[in-house]
C-alpha positions, 0 to 999 in steps of 0.5 A: 600543205597538210599543215596549212590546211590544219592551221586554217581549220583550227584558225577558223574554229578559233575565230568562230569561238571568238565571234560567239564570245564577242557577239552573244553576250558579255558573259560569254566573253568573260567565260571564254577568256576565263577558260583561256586564261586558266588553260594558258596559266596551266600551260605556263606552269608546265613550261616553268617546270622545264626551266633551268634551276633558278639562280636565286629566290628572286629569279624563281619568284620572277619566273613562277609568280611575277611573269605570269601575272604581268604577261598573261593575267593582266593583258587578259584582264585589260581585254575584258575591261576594254570590251565590257567596261569601255564598250569597245567590243568592235575594236577588239573584234578588229584586233583579233581579225588583224592578228589572225589575218596577219598570222595567216598571211605571214605564214603563206608569204613565209613558206612561199618566199621566206629566205631571210630569217627574222630571228633564227635563234628564237623562231627559226620558221619566221622570215622577214619576207613573211613579216613584211608580206603579212604586215603590208597586206593586212594594213592594206585590208585595214584601209577598208575597216572605216567603210564597214558600219560595225567598225565605225566609231568615234575614235578611229574616224579615218582609214589612217587611224585604222592603219596606224592601229593595225601597224601597232597591233602587228608589231606588238603581236610579233614581239609577243610571238617572239617572246613566247618563243623565247620562253619555250626555248628556255624550257626546251619545248616546241609548243606550250601545249597540244590542244589546238592542232596546227597551233600547239597550245592556247598560249601559242595561239594568244601569245600575240594577243598578250602584247597586242592588247596593251599596245593597242589600248595605249594607241586607242587612248592616245587616238581618243584624245582630241 
């Protein structure tokens, strides 16, 4: 229960920072995500130092240079481009709400009913019960986004498109979470950092975002084609 309370408080603070970034000004958004980007890169460098020795030069370049660019820098750049240039801040706000809601609900369902592990070798705390509980409840909540004026737009014009977006974001976010768990296990580390109580590091908090943003963007582009 103490862990849940800590995670909840940290999650609320995180959402508060995100709300400030999204609603105050585009410069605040760029500033916040630039800070997150540098912290996440620093955390990745710390993890990479714990990796087993690379077998060859190509593997070392992949681990130390290419992977952080593709995995961290490019998704954050796409997020800023999506919000600032394409003016889809309301879509990005929805994406963050979806991920945070799913994360919290999956955690609650997991600790309450979890018996079947999702991928025990990579993430022993995740369960199928938590995954489906979070997915179903979050998709049900997404049905109502079309009725909130702020989230009404020219792309997601009905609840089914919002639910499809929610499904894509949650699936991609789950893979992002598992991918970061694999990296941490490769480095033999529990968390990427300790800056966020109950969550670990910034990379632990945005791991799902790094996969969800590209997947959500592709869905948004496809949905906009009529």
